[in-house]
N, C-alpha and C positions, 0 to 999 in steps of 0.2 A: 322652889326648884322648877326650872323650865320644863316644858312638855318633852322635848327631845331628850333631855338628860334623864328624866324619869323613865321614859320608854327604854332607854339603854339599861338603866338600873333594874327595871322589872325583868328584862330579858336574862340579865346575869343571875337573878334569883329564881329562874325557871317559871316565870309567869308567861303564858302564851299571849303575847302582844300581836293582835291581828293588824292593827293600823290606827289611824286617827279616827276620832268620832265622826268627822266629815266624810270619811270613807264608808262608814256604816250608814250614816243618814246626813245628807248635805246641810240640813238645818241644825244638827248637833254641832255646835262650834266650840272648839278649844279643848276637847276631851281626848281620852285614849281608850280605844276599843280593845277589850281583852276577852279571851275564851275562857269560860268558867269550867269547861269539861276536861281540861288537860293541864299538865304541869302542876305547879304548887297551888293553883286555884281549885283543883278538883276536890280538895278537902275543906274549901271555904264554906263556912255556914254563916249566913247573915244574922245579925243580932247577938252573936257570941263574940267575946273578946278574942282577937287573934292577932298575930304578928303582922299580917298584911295591913289591917286597918291602922294599927299603931304606926307602922312605917309611913303609910300614906299621910296620916294626920300630922305627923312630925315634919313632913315635907310640904304640907299645905294643900293636900288633895284628899278627896273622898271617893268611895266606890258606890255606884248605883246599879243595882241589877235591872237588866231590861227584860230578860226572860231567863229560863233555867240555864241556858248555855252562853249567855251574853251579858257583859257588864260594861259600863262606861265609867272611866275614872275622871272625875272633874276637879278643876282647881276649886279650892275652898275659899 
């Protein structure tokens, strides 16, 4: 799934999409910047099975936490 399409899908399922990874850090190319402190991501727990990881994996993406409130979703 292309980045723009995934960003729209994430917004529909209440994931707080902040912007592209390049907007977060210019050297982060090709990802999606999301807020982990609001929307459906506020209950996300790394290392546990969850619907967000399953959905991303099926679409060829994965989530990487940057800090407690920030994650980048990368093409896999």
